N, C-alpha and C positions, 0 to 999 in steps of 0.2 A: 504493500500500500504506500509506503514511504517513497519508493522508487517511482510509482505511478504519479504521485503528487509532484515530485521533482520534475518529471518529464512533462507534465501538463503545464507547470509554471514556466519551464524553459520554452515550451511551444507558445505560450501566451506572450512572453517577451519577444520572441522572434516575430510573431504576428504583429505585435504592437509597434515594433520598430520600423515598419515599412515606411519609407520616406515619401511615398506617393500619397499617403493619407493626410489631407489638410483641408477639411471641409469648413464651410461658413457656419454650420450648425453641428453641435455635438450633443449627444445624450449618452450618459454612462453611469456606472456605479463606482463607488469609492469606499475605501475603508482604511483605518489607521488607528492612531493612538493620541490621547490627550495627556499632557502633564499639567495638572490644574492646581489652583490654590485659592483660598478665601482669606482676604485680609482687609484691614482698614486702620484708621487712626484711633478708633474708639474701642479700646479694650473694655470689657464689661466687668464691673465689680459689684457684687451683691453682698450687702451686710444686713442680716436680720438679727433677731433676738438671740440666736444661739451660736452662729458662726459667720465667717466670711467666705465668699466663694468667688474666684476670679477666672475669667476666660481670657487668654492671651494668644496672639497670633503665633503660629508655628510655620517656619519657612519651608518645611518639607512639602513636596508636591505629591498629589495622588495620581496614579496611573489609571487611565480608563480607556474604553473602546469608543470609537466613533465610526459611523458608516451610514451610507445612504445613496442618494442619486444626485446627479448634477445635470444642468442644461447650460450650454454655452452658445450665445448668439454673436457671431462676428469673428473676424480674424485678427487684424491689427489692433482694432479697438473692439472690446467685447463686453457683454453683460453675462454674468454667470450666477443664476439663482440655484440654490441647493436646498434639499430637504434631508436632514441628518438626525439620526438617533445618537445622542452624545452622553457619555458618562463623565460627570465632573464631580469635584469635591475639594476637600481641604482638611486641615487638621488644626486643632486648638490645644494648647497646653492648659491644663486644668489645675488650679491651686485651691486648696481648702485650708483656711486659716493661715495663709501665707506659705504653706508647704504643698508640694505637688501631691495630689491625692493618689489613692491606690490604683485608679485607672490610668493616671498619668496624662493621657491624651484622649481627645475625642476625635474620631475619624468620621467626618461628615461626607456623605455621597449622595449625588442626585442623578436621576435619569431624566434627560431633557429632549424635547423635540426642537431642533434649531433650524431656522430658516434664514441663512445669510444671502444677501444679494450683493455680489461683488462687481465692481467696475474695474476693468483691466486694460492694459496695453501690452502688446507683444513687442519687446525691445529688439529681439533678434528672432530668427526662425524658431528657436526652441524655448527661449527665455521669456517669462511673463512676470509682470508686477500688477498686483490687484489690491483693492481696498473697498470696503462697503459696510453698510449697516446690517444688523442682525437682530432678529427677535427670537427669544428662547422661552419655551413653555415648559415648566417643570412638571413632569409626569409622576414622579415618585421620589421619596428620599428614605434614608435608612432610619430616621427618627432618633438618632443618638443624641443630637443636640438638645431636643426637647426632653428626652429621657433624663439627661444630666441635670437640667433645670428641676425636674420633678423630684429627682433623687435628693437634691440638697434643700429644696424649698417646700416639698410636699405637693399634694395634688392640687392645692389652691394657687399654683404658680401662674396658671393661665398662659403658659408659654406655647406659642404656635408660630409656624412659618407664615410669613406674609409674602406678597409679590410673587405669585406663581408665574406671572409673565414679566420678563425682564428684557431690557433693550441694551444693545451693545454694538460692537464693531469687530471686524476682522481685517487684518492687513498682512500681506505676505508676498512670497515669490513662488514661482512654479516653473517647471520645465516639461516640455512635451517631447516624447519619442514615439512618433506615429500615434497609435491609439492609446498609448500609456501616458499618464500624467502624474508627476510627483509634485506635491505642494507642501510648503512649510509656512505656517501662519502664527500670528499672535492674536489672541482674542481678549478684549477688555469689556467691561460693563459700564454703562452710563447710570443704571439704576441698581439698587441693592438687591442681591439674590437671596441673602439670608437675613431677614428682618424679623426679629422676635420681640413681642411685647411681653414683658415680665411684670406681674402685678400681684401684690398680696396686701395684707393689712398694714404693713410697715414700710414697704418699698414699692417704687414704681420706676422702671428703667426702660429705655428704648435702645435696642441693640441692632445695629445694621452693618452688614459687610458686603463688599463687592468681590466678584470673582475675576480671575484672569487665567489664561492657559496658553501653553505652546502646543501646537497641533501639527502632526505630520501624517499625510495620507497618500495612498497610491490609488489612482483611478484608471478605469478602462472604459474607453468610448465604444458603446455598442453600435451607435449610429454616427 
């Protein structure tokens, strides 16, 4: 089975590298990986009657899958809308009473439906530069951030995720080899993707973070 997969991949590369393929419209599939993080300037500190609880940014990035379809209209100048399923996330350091608690870190993960619309220019025959806006709809999350709130503050924390729909941008470069396309991008957010309202009898805090990621994908044009 392994040899069959290697042979199919080699055949795909050979087919994709045909120099004759250069249409004004492309439709294809793509898949790759995200290296994502969640951060911001506002670390959250909670102080109630019994203890103190702090969330602080962690610089480590989460690895996730991204894949979907793309459309490209144009050659030298082009528009490229995409529809992608994208796994994103980040980590927080957790401190209880000033000391890192037993869990140590909270690993937050989301599954999103992303729709970027990129405007690009082909600088040479194979090289591309593109940038554009993106809408991201959160489909699910692993719930660990909300669970951490409830663990320290009790069931009355009323902690919940806000902003299921976030807006951002993508910018990057790409190269084409016939039907094959390799893209590397940076993604940032204009709106907060992890916004939690914490409220109980003694405290009320607003907690918001934005996401960012580096993305690498390999695409194959079917049309």
